[in-house]
KEKE-3310 file (N, C-alpha, C; in steps of 0.2 Angstrom, whole numbers, plus 5000, padded with zeros to 4 digits):
npx = (5052:5062:5052:5047:5054:5058:5045:5047:5058:5054:5049:5034:5028:5014:5001:5001:4992:4992:4988:4981:4977:4970:4983:4996:5005:5008:5007:5019:5030:5028:5030:5043:5050:5050:5056:5071:5070:5066:5066:5057:5039:5021:5010:4993:4981:4967:4955:4963:4961:4948:4943:4952:4947:4940:4947:4945:4933:4926:4933:4941:4955:4969:4982:4977:4974:4986:4992:4988:4988:5000:5001:4994:5001:5013:5023:5034:5028:5036:5041:5045:5053:5046:5037:5020:5009:4995:4986:4975:4965:4953:4944:4942:4933:4932:4946:4951:4946:4953:4964:4965:4967:4978:4986:4983:4984:4994:5007:5020:5023:5022:5013:5005:4995:4986:4978:4965:4961:4949:4941:4944:4936:4925:4922:4916:4920:4917:4920:4929:4949:4952:4966:4973:4980:4996:4994:4998:5000:5001:5005:5002:5018:5025:5027:5041:5047:5042:5047:5062:5061:5060:5071:5077:5086:5094:5088:5079:5092:5092:5079:5081:5090:5087:5077:5062:5058:5072:5070:5072:5061:5059:5064:5056:5043:5046:5045:5031:5027:5031:5024:5012:5011:5014:5000:4993:4996:4991:5004:5001:5013:5014:5010:5016:5030:5027:5025:5037:5042:5037:5037:5042:5047:5057:5059:5047:5034:5025:5018:5008:4992:4992:4999:4991:4979:4973:4967:4954:4948:4952:4947:4933:4933:4927:4915:4907:4902:4905:4898:4898:4888:4892:4880:4873:4865:4874:4887:4900:4912:4927:4942:4959:4969:4984:5001:5004:4993:4977:4976:4968:4966:4954:4944:4931:4920:4910:4896:4892:4881:4882:4875:4875:4867:4852:4837:4836:4849:4862:4863:4874:4885:4899:4913)
npy = (5215:5213:5214:5204:5195:5198:5194:5180:5176:5180:5180:5178:5177:5173:5166:5174:5189:5192:5208:5217:5226:5221:5217:5221:5215:5206:5190:5189:5191:5185:5173:5175:5176:5164:5158:5162:5160:5148:5129:5123:5124:5124:5129:5134:5140:5147:5153:5145:5135:5130:5118:5113:5120:5111:5106:5112:5111:5099:5101:5111:5103:5104:5096:5085:5092:5098:5083:5079:5091:5087:5074:5079:5087:5077:5080:5083:5093:5102:5108:5122:5125:5123:5135:5138:5142:5150:5158:5170:5168:5176:5167:5158:5158:5148:5145:5158:5156:5145:5152:5154:5144:5137:5146:5144:5131:5127:5133:5132:5129:5139:5149:5157:5168:5177:5190:5198:5217:5218:5208:5201:5209:5208:5194:5187:5176:5164:5165:5179:5180:5187:5196:5186:5182:5188:5205:5213:5226:5229:5239:5250:5254:5268:5285:5287:5273:5269:5279:5273:5262:5266:5269:5280:5284:5295:5306:5306:5308:5319:5328:5325:5332:5345:5358:5364:5378:5378:5371:5366:5372:5364:5352:5352:5349:5338:5329:5330:5325:5311:5310:5309:5295:5289:5289:5282:5269:5264:5264:5251:5234:5226:5231:5242:5237:5233:5243:5250:5243:5244:5259:5275:5285:5293:5296:5302:5294:5293:5281:5264:5258:5246:5240:5240:5230:5222:5228:5232:5220:5214:5222:5217:5208:5210:5209:5194:5187:5189:5193:5204:5214:5224:5229:5237:5248:5263:5258:5263:5273:5281:5289:5287:5297:5291:5294:5301:5296:5288:5281:5273:5269:5262:5263:5257:5265:5272:5266:5248:5236:5218:5205:5192:5183:5174:5181:5192:5200:5202:5208:5217:5228:5240:5251)
npz = (5164:5174:5186:5184:5185:5198:5206:5203:5212:5224:5240:5248:5234:5225:5214:5198:5190:5175:5167:5154:5140:5124:5114:5118:5123:5131:5130:5122:5134:5145:5140:5135:5146:5151:5145:5148:5164:5168:5167:5159:5153:5154:5145:5141:5130:5134:5123:5113:5114:5120:5126:5136:5149:5155:5163:5176:5178:5187:5200:5211:5214:5218:5216:5207:5197:5190:5187:5178:5169:5167:5162:5149:5142:5142:5148:5164:5179:5188:5203:5207:5195:5183:5173:5172:5163:5160:5148:5142:5149:5155:5147:5151:5168:5177:5180:5182:5197:5202:5203:5216:5223:5219:5225:5240:5243:5235:5234:5231:5218:5201:5196:5182:5173:5160:5155:5147:5148:5150:5146:5159:5168:5164:5163:5174:5186:5198:5210:5216:5215:5228:5236:5232:5224:5212:5206:5191:5178:5160:5150:5136:5123:5127:5123:5122:5121:5107:5100:5102:5095:5085:5081:5087:5095:5095:5096:5105:5116:5114:5115:5129:5134:5132:5133:5132:5125:5118:5109:5090:5078:5064:5070:5082:5074:5066:5079:5083:5071:5072:5085:5080:5074:5084:5090:5082:5081:5091:5103:5102:5102:5094:5083:5081:5078:5066:5059:5060:5053:5041:5037:5027:5031:5027:5014:5012:5012:5021:5033:5030:5027:5029:5040:5050:5048:5055:5065:5068:5069:5085:5094:5093:5101:5114:5123:5132:5125:5111:5099:5090:5081:5064:5060:5069:5077:5081:5079:5072:5061:5058:5050:5046:5039:5031:5026:5008:4999:4996:5007:5022:5039:5048:5062:5073:5083:5095:5105:5107:5106:5109:5099:5103:5111:5112:5102:5109:5112:5119:5134:5138:5136:5128:5129)
capx = (5056:5065:5047:5043:5060:5057:5041:5046:5061:5047:5046:5027:5025:5005:5000:5002:4988:4995:4986:4981:4976:4974:4988:4999:5014:5009:5010:5026:5035:5028:5036:5050:5051:5047:5060:5075:5070:5064:5067:5052:5036:5016:5008:4987:4978:4959:4954:4962:4961:4944:4942:4956:4943:4937:4951:4944:4924:4925:4936:4949:4959:4976:4986:4975:4975:4992:4994:4982:4990:5006:4998:4989:5008:5019:5031:5035:5027:5041:5039:5052:5057:5042:5030:5012:5006:4985:4985:4967:4959:4946:4939:4938:4932:4935:4954:4953:4946:4957:4971:4965:4969:4984:4988:4983:4987:5000:5011:5028:5020:5025:5007:5008:4990:4984:4970:4962:4960:4939:4937:4943:4932:4919:4920:4913:4922:4912:4924:4938:4955:4955:4971:4976:4986:5001:4991:5003:4996:5005:5003:5007:5024:5027:5032:5051:5047:5041:5055:5067:5058:5059:5075:5077:5090:5098:5081:5079:5095:5093:5075:5081:5094:5086:5071:5055:5062:5078:5071:5070:5054:5061:5063:5049:5036:5047:5044:5024:5024:5030:5017:5003:5011:5012:4993:4987:4999:4992:5009:5003:5021:5014:5005:5022:5036:5025:5024:5043:5045:5033:5036:5046:5049:5066:5055:5039:5028:5023:5014:5002:4987:4994:5002:4987:4973:4971:4965:4946:4946:4954:4944:4926:4934:4927:4908:4909:4897:4910:4894:4895:4886:4893:4876:4870:4866:4879:4890:4901:4922:4932:4947:4963:4974:4992:5005:5002:4990:4970:4976:4966:4964:4946:4943:4924:4918:4904:4892:4892:4880:4882:4870:4875:4862:4846:4834:4833:4851:4867:4866:4883:4888:4904:4912)
capy = (5208:5211:5213:5197:5191:5198:5188:5174:5174:5183:5173:5179:5173:5173:5168:5181:5188:5199:5210:5224:5228:5218:5218:5225:5210:5200:5184:5189:5194:5180:5167:5173:5176:5158:5153:5164:5157:5142:5124:5121:5129:5121:5135:5133:5145:5145:5154:5143:5127:5130:5109:5115:5124:5105:5105:5113:5108:5093:5103:5114:5100:5107:5090:5083:5099:5098:5079:5080:5094:5084:5068:5081:5090:5075:5084:5083:5099:5102:5115:5130:5125:5123:5140:5135:5149:5153:5161:5170:5167:5178:5164:5151:5160:5145:5145:5162:5153:5142:5154:5156:5139:5136:5151:5142:5123:5122:5137:5131:5130:5146:5151:5164:5169:5183:5191:5206:5220:5221:5202:5199:5210:5204:5186:5185:5171:5161:5169:5179:5177:5195:5197:5178:5185:5197:5208:5216:5226:5228:5247:5248:5256:5274:5289:5286:5268:5270:5283:5269:5257:5267:5270:5286:5286:5305:5311:5304:5313:5327:5330:5324:5338:5351:5361:5365:5383:5375:5364:5369:5370:5359:5346:5351:5346:5331:5324:5330:5317:5304:5307:5306:5291:5285:5288:5279:5263:5266:5258:5240:5231:5220:5238:5246:5232:5232:5251:5250:5236:5246:5266:5275:5291:5295:5296:5307:5291:5290:5275:5262:5256:5237:5239:5239:5229:5217:5231:5230:5213:5213:5226:5217:5205:5214:5206:5190:5183:5191:5194:5212:5214:5227:5233:5238:5257:5268:5257:5272:5273:5284:5286:5291:5297:5289:5295:5306:5293:5289:5276:5276:5266:5264:5261:5256:5268:5272:5261:5243:5230:5212:5201:5185:5177:5174:5184:5201:5202:5204:5217:5220:5234:5242:5257)
capz = (5163:5180:5189:5183:5192:5208:5206:5204:5217:5232:5246:5249:5229:5225:5207:5195:5184:5171:5164:5149:5134:5120:5109:5120:5120:5139:5129:5122:5140:5147:5136:5134:5155:5153:5141:5149:5168:5170:5163:5154:5151:5150:5141:5140:5130:5134:5117:5107:5116:5126:5129:5143:5153:5158:5168:5182:5180:5193:5206:5212:5218:5213:5213:5201:5192:5190:5185:5173:5165:5167:5154:5141:5136:5141:5154:5170:5180:5193:5207:5204:5190:5179:5174:5171:5160:5157:5144:5138:5155:5154:5143:5156:5174:5185:5179:5187:5204:5204:5206:5224:5228:5220:5231:5246:5244:5230:5234:5228:5209:5198:5191:5176:5170:5157:5151:5143:5155:5150:5148:5165:5171:5164:5164:5181:5189:5205:5217:5213:5218:5231:5240:5234:5215:5211:5200:5187:5173:5156:5146:5130:5123:5131:5117:5123:5119:5104:5098:5103:5091:5078:5079:5088:5102:5096:5096:5113:5119:5113:5120:5136:5136:5131:5137:5128:5122:5115:5101:5084:5074:5060:5077:5085:5068:5068:5085:5082:5066:5076:5090:5076:5070:5090:5095:5077:5084:5100:5106:5103:5100:5085:5076:5080:5074:5058:5056:5060:5045:5032:5036:5023:5034:5023:5008:5012:5008:5026:5034:5026:5030:5028:5044:5054:5046:5060:5074:5070:5072:5090:5096:5094:5107:5121:5127:5132:5120:5107:5094:5091:5073:5061:5058:5073:5078:5086:5075:5066:5058:5058:5047:5048:5031:5031:5020:5004:4996:5000:5012:5029:5042:5051:5069:5075:5089:5102:5108:5102:5108:5107:5098:5102:5115:5111:5100:5112:5110:5124:5139:5139:5131:5130:5125)
cpx = (5059:5060:5046:5049:5058:5052:5041:5052:5059:5045:5037:5026:5019:5006:5000:4996:4990:4989:4985:4977:4976:4980:4996:5006:5013:5009:5015:5030:5035:5033:5043:5051:5053:5055:5068:5077:5069:5067:5061:5046:5028:5013:4999:4984:4969:4955:4953:4960:4955:4940:4946:4951:4941:4941:4948:4938:4923:4928:4939:4955:4965:4982:4986:4973:4980:4995:4989:4984:4998:5008:4996:4997:5015:5024:5028:5032:5032:5041:5048:5055:5053:5035:5024:5009:4999:4984:4975:4964:4956:4942:4937:4938:4933:4941:4956:4951:4949:4963:4970:4969:4974:4988:4988:4983:4992:5006:5016:5028:5022:5017:5007:4999:4992:4981:4970:4960:4952:4937:4939:4939:4927:4917:4916:4912:4919:4914:4932:4943:4957:4960:4974:4982:4989:4996:4997:5000:5001:5002:5006:5013:5022:5031:5041:5048:5049:5046:5061:5067:5059:5066:5081:5081:5094:5095:5081:5086:5094:5087:5075:5085:5094:5077:5068:5055:5065:5076:5069:5064:5054:5061:5058:5042:5039:5046:5035:5022:5026:5024:5010:5006:5011:5005:4990:4989:4994:4997:5008:5009:5019:5013:5013:5026:5031:5026:5031:5047:5041:5034:5044:5046:5053:5061:5049:5032:5023:5021:5009:4999:4987:4996:4997:4979:4969:4967:4958:4946:4944:4947:4937:4928:4933:4921:4912:4906:4900:4903:4893:4892:4888:4888:4872:4871:4871:4886:4894:4911:4922:4939:4952:4969:4982:4996:5003:4996:4984:4971:4974:4963:4957:4947:4935:4925:4912:4902:4892:4887:4879:4874:4870:4872:4855:4843:4834:4841:4856:4864:4871:4885:4896:4906:4918)
cpy = (5207:5210:5207:5193:5191:5195:5184:5172:5178:5177:5171:5178:5171:5171:5172:5181:5196:5202:5217:5224:5222:5220:5220:5219:5206:5192:5184:5188:5188:5173:5168:5175:5168:5155:5156:5162:5152:5137:5121:5126:5123:5127:5132:5140:5144:5145:5151:5136:5126:5123:5111:5117:5117:5103:5104:5114:5106:5098:5107:5111:5102:5102:5088:5088:5098:5091:5078:5086:5092:5079:5073:5084:5086:5076:5080:5090:5100:5108:5118:5130:5125:5131:5137:5142:5148:5158:5163:5169:5169:5173:5159:5154:5155:5145:5152:5161:5151:5147:5155:5149:5134:5142:5148:5136:5122:5132:5138:5130:5137:5146:5156:5163:5176:5182:5199:5208:5218:5215:5200:5201:5209:5194:5182:5178:5168:5163:5171:5181:5184:5192:5188:5181:5189:5200:5213:5217:5228:5234:5245:5254:5264:5278:5287:5278:5267:5275:5276:5263:5259:5269:5279:5290:5291:5308:5311:5309:5316:5330:5328:5331:5343:5354:5363:5370:5382:5372:5368:5368:5365:5354:5345:5347:5338:5326:5328:5324:5311:5303:5306:5299:5287:5283:5287:5272:5262:5262:5252:5240:5230:5228:5242:5243:5232:5238:5253:5247:5241:5254:5267:5282:5295:5296:5301:5303:5290:5283:5271:5259:5251:5236:5239:5236:5226:5220:5230:5224:5212:5215:5224:5210:5206:5208:5197:5184:5183:5188:5198:5208:5222:5234:5233:5246:5257:5265:5263:5269:5280:5283:5291:5293:5297:5291:5302:5304:5294:5284:5277:5270:5267:5261:5260:5261:5270:5264:5256:5238:5223:5207:5194:5180:5180:5180:5192:5205:5201:5208:5219:5224:5237:5248:5257)
cpz = (5171:5186:5190:5188:5198:5209:5208:5208:5226:5235:5248:5240:5230:5216:5203:5190:5182:5164:5160:5143:5130:5115:5110:5126:5130:5138:5129:5129:5142:5145:5137:5142:5154:5152:5146:5160:5172:5163:5158:5156:5150:5148:5137:5137:5129:5128:5114:5109:5121:5129:5136:5149:5158:5164:5175:5185:5185:5198:5207:5214:5215:5213:5206:5193:5187:5185:5178:5167:5161:5160:5150:5140:5139:5144:5161:5175:5187:5196:5205:5200:5182:5178:5169:5169:5160:5155:5141:5145:5159:5151:5146:5164:5180:5184:5183:5194:5206:5205:5215:5227:5227:5225:5239:5246:5239:5230:5230:5218:5207:5193:5187:5174:5165:5154:5150:5149:5156:5151:5156:5166:5170:5163:5169:5183:5194:5208:5213:5217:5225:5236:5239:5228:5220:5205:5198:5183:5169:5153:5139:5130:5126:5124:5117:5117:5111:5098:5098:5099:5084:5077:5081:5091:5101:5096:5104:5116:5119:5115:5126:5138:5134:5133:5130:5124:5117:5108:5097:5081:5072:5065:5081:5079:5068:5073:5087:5076:5071:5082:5089:5074:5078:5092:5089:5080:5089:5103:5106:5100:5092:5081:5074:5076:5067:5055:5056:5053:5038:5033:5030:5023:5029:5015:5007:5011:5015:5031:5031:5030:5031:5033:5051:5052:5050:5067:5074:5071:5080:5094:5097:5101:5113:5127:5126:5128:5113:5101:5092:5081:5070:5060:5062:5075:5082:5083:5071:5066:5059:5054:5048:5041:5033:5025:5014:5001:4998:5004:5017:5034:5048:5058:5071:5082:5093:5105:5104:5108:5103:5105:5098:5108:5114:5106:5103:5112:5117:5130:5139:5134:5132:5125:5120)
residu = (MET:ASP:GLU:LEU:VAL:ARG:TRP:LYS:ASN:SER:LEU:SER:ARG:LYS:PRO:LEU:LEU:LEU:ARG:GLY:VAL:ARG:GLN:CYS:GLY:LYS:THR:TYR:LEU:LEU:LYS:ALA:PHE:ALA:LYS:ASN:GLU:TYR:GLU:ASN:MET:VAL:TYR:ILE:ASN:PHE:GLU:GLN:ASN:PRO:GLU:PHE:ALA:SER:LEU:PHE:ASP:LYS:ASP:PHE:HIS:THR:GLU:ARG:ILE:MET:THR:GLU:MET:GLY:ILE:LEU:TYR:GLY:THR:SER:ILE:GLN:ARG:GLU:LYS:THR:LEU:ILE:LEU:LEU:ASP:GLU:ILE:GLN:ALA:CYS:PRO:LYS:ALA:ILE:THR:ALA:LEU:LYS:TYR:PHE:CYS:GLU:GLU:ALA:PRO:GLU:TYR:HIS:ILE:ALA:SER:ALA:GLY:SER:LEU:ILE:GLY:ILE:SER:ILE:SER:LYS:PRO:ASN:SER:TYR:PRO:VAL:GLY:LYS:VAL:ASN:VAL:LYS:THR:LEU:TYR:PRO:MET:SER:PHE:LYS:GLU:PHE:LEU:MET:ALA:SER:GLY:GLU:GLU:ASP:LEU:ILE:LYS:TYR:ILE:GLN:SER:THR:THR:LEU:HIS:GLU:ILE:SER:GLN:VAL:ILE:HIS:SER:ARG:LEU:PHE:GLN:TYR:TYR:ASP:TYR:TYR:ARG:ILE:THR:GLY:GLY:MET:PRO:GLU:VAL:VAL:LYS:ALA:TRP:VAL:GLN:GLU:LYS:ARG:TYR:THR:THR:GLY:ARG:GLY:ILE:THR:ALA:LYS:SER:PHE:GLU:PHE:ILE:PRO:ALA:GLY:LEU:PHE:LYS:ILE:CYS:SER:CYS:GLN:GLY:PHE:SER:GLU:ASN:GLN:PRO:GLY:LEU:GLY:SER:TYR:SER:ILE:PRO:VAL:GLY:LYS:GLY:LYS:SER:ALA:ILE:TYR:PHE:TRP:SER:GLY:LYS:ARG:ARG:CYS:THR:GLY:LYS:GLY:SER:GLY:GLY:CYS:PRO:GLU:LEU:ALA:ASP)
# end
């Protein structure tokens, strides 16, 4: 959050492009930032509202775009006081290009955008705004942050004040168990939150697969075609046991070919 505040107050501020893997908290962070630092916010999600992409079809005249946004949202877009948040911007390549014109022609407006790291890379805008945006990357939670979310502040203080050789075996085992959980959640805030709410560490039941049900669906939103097929060769899965029961989490792995463009399939591949 401090970095976003510095971006807002910077005299050399450019439109913000916040990148990161899916589900790492980009939208949540930017909305919280807008609530704390601005009088109002105009929020556009290009995946939920693809029709909004037409705002950028005609031209990149910034005043026209601002006027039409204000009409659509029934609000006045005020310089320095309104945060314009363009979410899932990889779904609208022309909006990525438009960031260049916001920088050059309307630097007084505060524009923030967010998109998945892979999605932005393959979105193929007409012209990528090189040097015209402030690019920041949001990463998943660190192991320390994961422990904090798990309510293990005392454990954090202990390992920070102790050398590796001084840690007892029982604490070492507990840390490794937490690290296994951390790897399973991937440090994704929403998954970690679900796990913290579901976990039964003190009763020995471990975590449940319910916390991770939504993960596979998110993994398929990589190709611009969004047409992955579970029956494609090379698409596999592996399971991770959770707790003492037979519950398991399934992740897709390997090469996946999209079948969303014509009968020959999409040439894009994702690892």
